[in-house]
C-alpha positions as CSV (number, residue, x, y, z in Angstrom):
1,M,172.5,134.6,-20.6
2,L,170.2,135.5,-17.7
3,E,166.9,133.9,-17.0
4,Q,164.5,134.2,-14.2
5,G,161.4,132.2,-13.3
6,N,159.5,130.2,-10.8
7,I,160.2,126.6,-9.6
8,T,157.3,124.4,-10.6
9,I,155.7,123.0,-7.5
10,H,152.2,122.2,-6.3
11,T,152.2,124.3,-3.2
12,D,153.9,127.4,-1.8
13,N,154.5,125.6,1.5
14,I,157.1,123.1,0.1
15,F,160.2,124.7,1.7
16,P,158.8,124.9,5.2
17,I,157.8,121.3,4.9
18,I,161.3,120.4,3.7
19,K,163.0,122.4,6.4
20,K,160.9,121.0,9.3
21,A,159.2,117.8,8.5
22,L,160.6,116.0,5.5
23,Y,163.6,114.3,7.1
24,S,164.0,112.9,10.5
25,E,167.7,114.0,10.9
26,R,169.2,117.2,9.5
27,D,172.5,115.6,8.7
28,I,170.9,113.6,6.0
29,F,171.4,116.5,3.6
30,L,175.0,115.5,3.1
31,R,174.1,111.9,2.4
32,E,171.6,113.1,-0.3
33,L,174.1,115.4,-2.0
34,I,176.9,112.8,-2.0
35,S,174.4,110.2,-3.3
36,N,173.4,112.5,-6.1
37,S,177.1,112.9,-7.0
38,A,177.6,109.1,-7.0
39,D,174.6,108.9,-9.3
40,A,176.1,111.4,-11.6
41,I,179.4,109.5,-11.8
42,A,177.5,106.2,-12.5
43,K,175.4,107.9,-15.2
44,L,178.5,109.1,-17.0
45,R,180.1,105.7,-16.9
46,M,176.8,104.1,-18.2
47,V,176.5,106.6,-21.1
48,A,180.1,105.9,-22.1
49,L,179.6,102.1,-22.0
50,S,176.4,102.5,-24.1
51,G,178.3,104.6,-26.8
52,G,176.4,107.7,-26.0
53,S,179.6,109.7,-25.3
54,T,183.1,109.8,-26.7
55,I,184.7,111.8,-23.9
56,A,187.2,110.0,-21.7
57,V,185.7,109.0,-18.4
58,P,187.9,110.3,-15.6
59,E,188.8,108.5,-12.4
60,P,185.7,109.1,-10.3
61,R,185.9,111.4,-7.3
62,I,183.7,113.3,-4.9
63,E,185.1,116.3,-3.1
64,V,183.4,117.8,0.0
65,T,184.8,121.1,1.1
66,V,184.0,122.8,4.4
67,D,184.9,126.4,4.7
68,K,184.4,127.9,8.2
69,E,185.2,131.4,7.2
70,K,182.7,131.5,4.3
71,K,180.3,129.3,6.2
72,T,179.8,127.0,3.2
73,I,179.8,123.3,2.4
74,A,180.5,122.4,-1.2
75,V,180.0,118.9,-2.8
76,A,181.6,118.5,-6.2
77,D,181.8,115.5,-8.6
78,N,183.2,114.7,-12.0
79,G,180.0,113.0,-13.1
80,I,177.6,113.5,-16.0
81,G,176.7,117.1,-15.3
82,M,173.6,118.9,-16.6
83,T,172.6,121.2,-19.4
84,A,170.4,124.3,-18.7
85,D,167.3,122.4,-19.9
86,E,168.1,119.5,-17.6
87,V,168.6,121.9,-14.6
88,K,165.1,123.3,-15.4
89,K,163.7,119.8,-15.6
90,Y,165.4,118.0,-12.8
91,I,166.0,120.8,-10.3
92,N,163.2,123.3,-10.8
93,Q,160.5,120.6,-10.9
94,V,160.5,119.5,-7.3
95,A,159.9,115.8,-6.6
96,F,160.6,114.9,-10.3
97,S,163.4,112.3,-10.2
98,S,165.6,111.7,-13.2
99,A,166.8,108.3,-12.0
100,E,163.8,106.3,-13.4
101,E,163.9,108.0,-16.7
102,F,167.7,107.6,-17.0
103,I,167.6,103.9,-16.1
104,Q,165.0,103.2,-18.8
105,K,167.3,104.8,-21.4
106,Y,170.7,103.7,-20.5
107,A,170.9,101.1,-17.7
108,K,172.3,97.7,-18.5
109,G,173.3,94.7,-16.5
110,N,173.5,95.3,-12.7
111,E,174.2,99.0,-12.8
112,Q,172.0,100.7,-10.2
113,L,171.4,104.4,-9.3
114,I,170.9,105.5,-5.7
115,G,168.5,108.4,-6.4
116,H,164.8,107.6,-6.4
117,F,163.5,110.9,-5.1
118,G,163.8,114.4,-6.7
119,L,163.4,115.8,-3.2
120,G,166.8,114.5,-2.2
121,F,168.6,117.6,-3.5
122,Y,166.2,119.9,-1.7
123,S,167.2,118.4,1.7
124,A,170.0,121.0,1.4
125,F,167.5,123.7,2.4
126,M,167.2,122.2,5.8
127,V,170.5,123.7,6.7
128,A,171.2,126.3,3.9
129,E,169.8,129.8,3.5
130,R,171.0,129.7,-0.1
131,V,172.1,126.9,-2.5
132,E,174.1,127.3,-5.6
133,I,174.8,124.8,-8.4
134,V,177.5,125.1,-11.0
135,T,177.4,122.3,-13.6
136,K,178.7,121.4,-17.0
137,S,177.2,118.5,-19.0
138,Y,179.2,115.8,-20.9
139,Q,177.3,117.1,-23.9
140,D,178.7,120.0,-25.9
141,S,177.0,122.8,-24.0
142,P,178.2,125.6,-21.8
143,A,178.3,125.4,-18.0
144,V,175.3,126.8,-16.1
145,Q,174.8,128.3,-12.7
146,W,171.6,127.9,-10.6
147,S,170.9,129.7,-7.4
148,C,168.0,129.7,-4.9
149,A,167.5,131.3,-1.5
150,G,164.9,128.9,-0.2
151,T,161.9,130.5,-1.9
152,T,160.1,129.6,-5.0
153,E,162.3,132.0,-7.0
154,F,165.6,131.0,-8.7
155,T,168.2,132.4,-11.0
156,L,169.8,130.5,-13.9
157,S,172.8,131.9,-15.7
158,D,176.0,131.0,-17.5
159,G,178.5,129.3,-15.1
160,E,182.2,129.1,-14.8
161,R,183.3,125.5,-15.0
162,S,185.6,123.9,-17.5
163,E,185.4,120.2,-16.7
164,V,182.4,117.9,-16.8
165,G,180.6,117.6,-13.5
166,T,178.7,119.5,-10.8
167,M,179.4,121.5,-7.7
168,V,176.6,122.2,-5.1
169,T,177.5,124.9,-2.6
170,L,175.5,125.4,0.6
171,Y,175.5,128.8,2.4
172,L,174.6,127.6,5.9
173,Q,172.0,129.1,8.2
174,E,173.1,130.3,11.6
175,D,171.4,127.3,13.3
176,A,173.3,124.9,11.1
177,E,176.9,126.1,11.7
178,E,177.6,122.9,13.7
179,F,178.1,121.2,10.3
180,L,181.1,123.4,9.7
181,D,183.0,121.3,12.3
182,I,185.3,119.1,10.2
183,L,184.9,116.2,12.7
184,E,181.1,116.4,12.4
185,A,181.4,116.3,8.6
186,R,183.7,113.4,8.7
187,R,181.3,111.5,11.1
188,I,178.4,112.1,8.7
189,I,180.3,110.9,5.7
190,R,181.5,107.8,7.4
191,N,178.1,107.1,8.9
192,Y,176.2,107.3,5.6
193,C,178.7,106.9,2.8
194,D,181.6,104.9,4.2
195,F,181.1,102.0,1.7
196,L,180.5,104.0,-1.5
197,A,182.8,102.8,-4.2
198,V,183.7,106.4,-5.2
199,P,186.4,108.0,-3.1
200,I,185.0,110.9,-1.0
201,A,187.6,113.5,-0.1
202,L,186.9,115.9,2.8
203,N,189.0,119.0,2.5
204,G,191.5,116.9,0.5
205,E,191.6,113.8,2.7
206,V,189.8,110.7,1.5
207,T,187.3,109.8,4.3
208,N,185.5,106.7,3.2
209,K,187.8,103.8,3.4
210,Q,185.7,100.7,3.9
211,D,185.2,97.9,1.4
212,A,181.6,96.8,0.9
213,L,182.4,93.2,1.9
214,W,178.8,92.1,0.9
215,E,179.5,93.0,-2.7
216,K,182.3,90.4,-2.9
217,S,182.1,86.7,-3.7
218,P,182.1,84.5,-0.5
219,S,184.7,82.3,-2.2
220,T,187.2,85.2,-2.1
221,L,186.7,85.9,1.6
222,S,188.2,84.3,4.7
223,R,186.9,83.7,8.1
224,E,189.0,86.6,9.4
225,D,187.6,88.9,6.7
226,Y,184.1,88.4,8.0
227,L,185.2,88.7,11.6
228,E,187.1,92.0,11.0
229,F,184.1,93.4,9.2
230,Y,181.8,92.5,12.1
231,R,184.3,94.1,14.6
232,Y,184.2,97.3,12.5
233,L,180.4,97.3,12.5
234,Y,180.0,96.4,16.1
235,P,183.2,97.4,18.1
236,F,183.8,95.9,21.5
237,Q,181.4,93.0,21.0
238,E,182.1,89.3,21.2
239,D,182.7,87.6,17.9
240,P,179.6,86.2,16.3
241,L,178.6,82.6,16.2
242,F,178.5,82.4,12.4
243,W,177.1,84.3,9.5
244,I,175.2,84.1,6.2
245,H,176.2,85.9,3.0
246,L,173.2,87.1,0.9
247,N,173.4,87.6,-2.8
248,T,170.5,87.4,-5.3
249,D,169.5,89.5,-8.3
250,Y,166.2,87.8,-9.1
251,P,163.4,88.6,-8.7
252,F,164.9,91.4,-6.7
253,V,168.4,92.6,-5.9
254,V,169.5,91.9,-2.3
255,K,173.0,91.6,-1.0
256,G,174.3,91.5,2.5
257,I,175.8,89.7,5.4
258,L,173.8,88.6,8.5
259,Y,175.7,87.7,11.7
260,F,174.3,85.5,14.5
261,P,175.5,87.1,17.8
262,K,175.7,85.5,21.2
263,V,172.6,86.2,23.2
264,K,172.6,89.2,25.5
265,M,170.2,89.9,28.4
266,D,169.7,93.5,27.3
267,W,168.6,92.6,23.8
268,D,165.5,94.6,22.7
269,P,163.1,92.2,20.9
270,N,161.4,95.2,19.2
271,K,164.5,96.5,17.5
272,T,167.0,95.0,15.1
273,Q,170.6,95.9,14.7
274,V,170.7,95.0,11.0
275,K,171.7,98.1,8.9
276,L,169.8,98.9,5.8
277,F,171.7,100.2,2.8
278,C,170.7,101.3,-0.7
279,N,173.5,100.8,-3.2
280,R,176.1,101.1,-0.4
281,V,174.5,104.2,1.1
282,F,173.4,103.8,4.7
283,V,169.6,104.3,5.2
284,S,168.7,103.0,8.6
285,D,170.0,100.8,11.5
286,N,166.6,99.5,12.4
287,C,165.1,97.9,9.3
288,K,162.7,95.6,11.2
289,E,160.3,95.7,8.2
290,V,162.8,93.9,6.0
291,N,163.9,91.2,8.5
292,P,161.5,88.5,9.4
293,E,160.2,89.1,12.9
294,F,161.9,86.0,14.4
295,L,165.3,87.2,13.0
296,L,165.3,90.6,14.6
297,R,168.2,89.7,17.0
298,L,170.5,89.3,14.0
299,R,173.2,91.9,13.1
300,G,174.8,92.8,9.8
301,I,173.9,94.6,6.6
302,I,171.2,94.3,4.0
303,D,171.7,96.3,0.8
304,S,168.9,96.5,-1.8
305,P,167.8,99.1,-4.3
306,D,164.5,97.3,-4.6
307,I,163.2,98.1,-1.1
308,P,160.4,100.7,-1.4
309,L,161.5,103.6,0.9
310,N,159.5,106.7,1.7
311,V,160.6,110.1,0.3
312,S,163.2,110.6,3.1
313,R,164.4,107.0,2.9
314,S,163.8,106.9,6.7
315,F,160.9,104.4,6.7
316,L,159.9,101.4,4.6
317,Q,156.7,101.4,2.8
318,G,154.5,98.3,2.9
319,D,155.0,96.5,-0.3
320,R,154.8,93.0,-1.7
321,R,158.6,93.2,-2.5
322,V,159.3,93.6,1.2
323,R,157.5,90.4,2.0
324,K,159.3,88.6,-0.8
325,I,162.7,89.8,0.6
326,Q,161.6,88.6,4.0
327,E,160.9,85.2,2.6
328,Y,164.2,85.1,0.8
329,I,166.1,86.0,4.1
330,S,164.1,83.3,5.9
331,K,164.9,80.7,3.3
332,K,168.6,81.5,3.4
333,V,168.8,81.2,7.1
334,G,166.8,78.0,7.2
335,D,169.0,76.4,4.5
336,H,172.2,77.5,6.2
337,L,171.1,76.0,9.6
338,S,170.2,72.7,7.9
339,K,173.5,72.6,6.1
340,M,175.4,73.5,9.2
341,F,173.6,70.7,11.1
342,E,174.7,68.2,8.5
343,D,178.2,69.5,7.8
344,D,179.4,70.9,11.1
345,R,177.2,69.4,13.9
346,P,179.7,70.3,16.7
347,A,179.5,74.0,15.8
348,Y,175.7,73.8,15.5
349,L,175.3,72.2,18.9
350,K,177.8,74.7,20.4
351,A,175.7,77.6,19.0
352,W,172.3,76.0,19.9
353,K,171.8,77.8,23.2
354,D,172.1,81.1,21.5
355,I,170.1,80.4,18.3
356,E,167.5,78.2,20.0
357,P,165.0,81.0,20.8
358,F,164.8,82.6,17.3
359,V,164.8,79.2,15.6
360,K,161.9,77.9,17.7
361,F,160.1,81.3,17.3
362,G,160.6,81.0,13.5
363,V,159.2,77.5,13.5
364,M,156.1,78.7,15.3
365,T,155.5,81.7,13.0
366,D,156.9,80.9,9.6
367,E,155.5,77.8,7.9
368,K,158.2,77.7,5.1
369,F,161.0,78.2,7.7
370,K,159.5,75.4,9.8
371,E,159.6,73.0,6.8
372,R,163.3,73.7,6.3
373,V,164.5,73.3,9.9
374,K,162.0,71.0,11.6
375,D,164.4,68.1,11.3
376,V,167.3,70.0,12.9
377,L,165.4,71.1,16.0
378,V,167.4,69.6,18.9
379,F,166.5,69.0,22.5
380,G,168.5,68.0,25.6
381,T,168.3,64.3,26.4
382,T,169.3,61.9,29.1
383,H,170.7,59.6,26.4
384,T,174.5,59.9,26.3
385,G,175.5,57.2,23.9
386,D,175.4,59.1,20.6
387,A,178.6,61.0,19.9
388,D,177.0,62.8,16.9
389,F,174.7,64.6,19.4
390,S,177.2,65.4,22.2
391,G,178.0,69.1,22.4
392,E,179.9,71.4,24.7
393,F,176.8,72.1,26.7
394,G,175.4,68.6,27.0
395,H,173.7,65.9,25.0
396,Y,171.1,66.6,22.4
397,T,168.9,64.7,20.0
398,T,166.1,65.3,17.5
399,V,162.6,63.8,17.9
400,P,163.1,61.5,14.8
401,A,166.4,60.2,16.3
402,Y,164.7,59.7,19.7
403,L,161.8,57.7,18.1
404,E,164.2,55.5,16.1
405,R,166.3,54.7,19.2
406,N,163.2,53.8,21.3
407,R,160.9,52.1,18.8
408,E,161.4,48.7,20.6
409,K,160.6,50.1,24.1
410,H,157.8,52.6,23.3
411,P,157.3,53.3,19.6
412,D,154.5,55.8,20.1
413,K,155.6,57.7,23.2
414,V,158.0,60.5,23.9
415,Y,158.8,61.2,27.5
416,F,159.9,64.7,28.4
417,T,160.7,67.0,31.3
418,S,159.8,70.7,31.5
419,D,161.8,71.3,34.7
420,A,164.6,69.0,35.4
421,V,164.9,70.3,39.0
422,A,161.3,70.2,40.0
423,Q,160.9,66.8,38.3
424,A,164.2,65.4,39.5
425,T,162.6,62.5,41.4
426,H,160.7,61.4,38.3
427,L,163.8,61.6,36.2
428,D,165.7,59.4,38.6
429,L,162.9,56.8,38.2
430,Y,163.2,56.9,34.4
431,R,167.0,56.6,34.5
432,A,166.7,53.6,36.8
433,R,164.4,52.0,34.2
434,G,166.7,52.8,31.3
435,L,164.1,55.2,29.7
436,E,165.3,58.2,27.7
437,V,163.8,61.6,28.5
438,L,163.9,64.8,26.4
439,T,164.2,68.3,27.9
440,L,161.6,70.8,26.7
441,D,162.1,73.5,29.3
442,A,162.3,76.7,27.1
443,P,159.4,79.2,27.6
444,I,158.2,78.5,24.0
445,D,158.5,74.7,24.2
446,G,154.9,74.3,25.4
447,Y,153.6,75.9,22.2
448,L,156.2,74.2,20.1
449,R,155.2,70.8,21.4
450,T,151.5,71.1,20.8
451,A,151.6,73.2,17.6
452,V,154.6,71.6,15.8
453,L,156.0,68.4,17.4
454,E,152.6,66.7,18.0
455,A,151.3,68.0,14.7
456,E,154.3,66.5,12.8
457,H,154.1,63.2,14.8
458,K,150.3,62.6,15.1
459,E,150.8,59.0,16.0
460,V,153.1,59.8,18.9
461,K,152.0,60.8,22.4
462,F,154.2,63.3,24.2
463,L,154.1,62.6,28.0
464,R,155.7,64.6,30.7
465,V,157.6,62.5,33.2
466,D,155.0,63.2,35.9
467,A,152.1,62.3,33.8
468,E,149.5,59.8,35.1
469,E,149.9,57.7,32.0
470,V,153.4,56.7,32.9
471,A,152.5,55.6,36.4
472,T,152.9,51.9,35.5
473,L,156.7,52.0,35.4
474,G,157.0,50.0,38.5
475,E,156.6,46.3,38.9
476,E,153.1,44.9,39.4
477,K,153.4,42.6,42.3
478,K,150.6,41.4,44.5
479,G,151.2,42.4,48.1
480,E,151.0,40.0,50.9
481,I,147.7,39.7,52.8
482,V,148.1,41.2,56.3
483,D,144.4,40.9,57.4
484,P,142.9,37.5,56.6
485,T,139.4,38.6,57.8
486,T,139.2,41.3,55.0
487,N,141.9,39.9,52.6
488,Q,143.6,43.3,52.7
489,T,147.2,43.5,51.6
490,R,149.8,45.8,53.1
491,G,149.2,48.1,50.1
492,D,145.5,48.2,50.8
493,R,146.1,49.2,54.4
494,L,148.6,51.9,53.3
495,Q,146.3,53.3,50.7
496,G,143.6,53.6,53.3
497,L,146.0,55.3,55.7
498,F,147.1,57.9,53.2
499,Q,143.5,58.6,52.2
500,E,142.6,59.1,55.8
501,A,145.6,61.4,56.4
502,L,145.1,63.6,53.3
503,N,141.3,63.6,53.4
504,D,141.0,65.0,49.9
505,S,138.9,63.3,47.2
506,R,140.9,65.1,44.5
507,I,144.0,63.1,45.4
508,K,144.2,59.5,44.4
509,I,146.6,57.2,46.1
510,R,148.5,54.6,44.1
511,L,151.1,52.2,45.4
512,E,153.7,50.6,43.2
513,R,156.9,48.7,43.8
514,L,159.6,50.9,42.4
515,P,163.4,50.4,42.4
516,V,165.2,52.1,45.3
517,E,168.6,53.2,44.0
518,D,169.9,54.8,47.1
519,S,168.8,56.6,50.3
520,G,168.0,59.7,48.2
521,S,165.2,58.0,46.3
522,P,161.8,59.5,47.2
523,P,159.2,57.6,49.1
524,A,156.5,59.1,46.9
525,F,155.9,61.6,44.1
526,I,153.1,63.4,42.4
527,L,151.6,62.3,39.1
528,L,149.3,64.5,37.0
529,D,146.6,63.7,34.5
530,E,148.2,64.8,31.2
531,T,145.0,66.4,29.8
532,T,144.2,68.3,33.0
533,R,147.8,69.5,33.3
534,R,147.8,70.9,29.7
535,L,144.6,72.8,30.3
536,Q,146.1,74.2,33.5
537,E,149.2,75.2,31.6
538,M,147.1,77.1,29.1
539,Q,145.2,78.9,31.9
540,S,148.4,79.8,33.6
541,L,149.4,81.8,30.6
542,M,146.6,84.2,31.1
543,P,147.4,87.4,33.0
544,D,147.2,87.4,36.8
545,R,146.8,83.6,36.9
546,P,149.7,81.9,38.8
547,S,151.0,78.6,37.6
548,T,150.0,75.8,40.1
549,L,149.6,72.1,40.0
550,P,146.1,70.9,38.9
551,E,143.8,70.1,41.8
552,N,143.3,66.5,40.6
553,K,146.5,64.6,41.1
554,I,147.9,61.2,42.0
555,L,150.2,60.4,44.9
556,M,152.3,57.5,43.8
557,V,153.8,55.8,46.8
558,N,156.7,53.5,46.5
559,E,155.8,50.5,48.5
560,D,159.4,49.2,48.5
561,H,160.9,52.4,50.0
562,P,162.3,51.9,53.6
563,L,160.2,54.8,55.0
564,V,157.0,53.4,53.5
565,Q,157.8,49.9,54.8
566,N,158.5,51.4,58.3
567,L,155.2,53.3,58.0
568,A,153.4,50.1,57.3
569,E,155.0,48.4,60.3
570,L,154.2,51.5,62.5
571,E,150.6,51.3,61.4
572,R,150.4,47.6,62.5
573,G,151.9,48.6,65.9
574,L,155.2,46.7,65.5
575,I,157.7,49.5,66.1
576,V,156.9,52.2,68.7
577,G,153.9,53.6,70.5
578,S,150.5,52.1,70.7
579,G,146.8,53.0,70.3
580,S,145.7,56.3,69.0
581,D,149.0,58.0,69.6
582,Q,150.7,55.5,67.2
583,R,148.0,56.1,64.6
584,E,148.4,59.8,64.8
585,T,152.1,59.4,64.2
586,A,151.4,57.3,61.2
587,L,148.9,59.8,59.8
588,L,151.4,62.6,60.3
589,L,154.0,60.6,58.4
590,C,151.6,60.1,55.5
591,Q,151.0,63.9,55.4
592,H,154.7,64.5,55.6
593,I,155.5,62.1,52.7
594,F,152.8,64.0,50.6
595,D,154.4,67.4,51.5
596,L,157.8,66.1,50.5
597,A,156.4,65.1,47.1
598,L,154.9,68.5,46.6
599,L,158.1,70.2,47.8
600,A,160.1,68.3,45.2
601,Q,157.9,69.8,42.5
602,K,158.0,73.3,43.9
603,A,154.3,73.1,44.5
604,L,154.0,74.4,48.1
605,D,152.5,77.8,48.4
606,V,153.1,80.1,51.4
607,N,150.2,78.6,53.5
608,Q,151.2,75.0,52.6
609,T,154.8,75.7,53.5
610,K,153.8,77.0,57.0
611,A,151.6,73.9,57.5
612,F,154.4,71.7,56.4
613,L,156.8,73.2,58.9
614,T,154.2,72.9,61.7
615,R,153.5,69.2,61.0
616,S,157.3,68.5,60.7
617,S,157.8,69.9,64.2
618,Q,154.9,67.9,65.5
619,L,156.2,64.7,63.9
620,L,159.7,65.1,65.1
621,A,158.4,65.8,68.6
622,R,156.5,62.6,68.5
623,L,159.3,60.5,67.2
624,T,161.8,61.8,69.8
625,N,159.4,61.4,72.7
626,R,160.6,58.0,74.0
């Protein structure tokens, strides 16, 4: 039998397109041919199970043979094979895939076929000047041979093959002889097909040796199984914090394992390291469309035949199923974190510094994820008495736990610090008064506080430790009258002295009697109007706008501090100096105390720092001039 004809296509330019533009990487041709062989083997097994064939199903195998002398690569399988009519239908009609038709007829249970695109076979023409197929169907029909030299012409004739199956032989182009290197062929097979359930022999040696761990039941796997798998996927990396095993078959099929790695400074937020597979065949190592955006830093594998790929399987196509898969992954991660918080809190707290950024980002961007994890968001705290929230890196708590502990002291307030160093003087005051303070110092915490925490706890006011609203932490004591003619107290005189020294209507002076724990306690510190400060924070997020303290502020002066008491005595002329010289020294001290308060909050700019140094020298000169 000899038959000649033309391949049925819609354009004469199909082969130039295949050779130059269809696939992003040339080595994909071997993946496609091996995938087709795996499909053929799966088809034969499915036909036998359905009673459509009485032949004995052999042990599956795929053989890849590289022949440097002949400059050929052959891929052979013992799968279902094709009749002459099927070759005409499935090979000659480019872009007509047999997978969908076959599934409708035979597929049962969870059997899946890799092939979705008839063009997969034609990827061979990216590297081959001629492609030859010899195939024998499981049906009672003779073997056939098909040959094409990369044009629209083909030949179809009787073939020489006695066993059921197919062999595809590629006669390579000169610019593709790199693929005749046995090491390169082995790399391609391991990269794309390492987890296929069918043994793949390269020149007689089985090359794919890895178990698809994600296909197994989690109950059969140990911790070491997961760690060894991670080390294989990401060699020379630190072990992951923990992992999640994905397995669902409704309303879509998704399997996989997601690992939570330790945070690295060189992490690229625009790229994921999760590998995408389709029925154990590697597709991409940057499947950012499948992963929710806030989970891009995860690693591992996602395997799904239901993800809509483009014709080269290189890119995902926008589809409702992709969004549903994203939601499923988000749900699994949220449920796992909540369970981990309840069942293994020490491990959760130990991992928190690494998982904190993506958890908070997820809360901000995914409403359903937020509902699952909002009660397991933890924050650093000055409270140290709860062993359930003590971790390797400090003490933590949740907002509900904080509110419950402090409902007698301040049921509708949450005190927090955004910078424990800059606000250290304020924190000392809170500690001295026995008040608990949360740490919200992550870059995202400003958004998180307003958009999530305050929205969830509408009756609660979140106040930073330097907020004006908390300025009444000191004791309200009426000071002694030092000027009977005006009934001025010592505090009144000090307030007037500071106002004269600072000479700025935007700065209010407030004196309170605060506890002095040691010599390191500050004589004064800055308080800010909470509303003004928040507006200033929002403005500082705009480009080219530096973060500074709001112009309107309060200088809270501790009337009981030794320096302030000495200042009061100096002002009354009871220590050193006299007249205008004494008053100038007092005014310089007031300015110096204000500078120290700004310095503690990292709020001195370059010009203010120079002025501070100049005044400090002047003040020291005065105090040492006896």
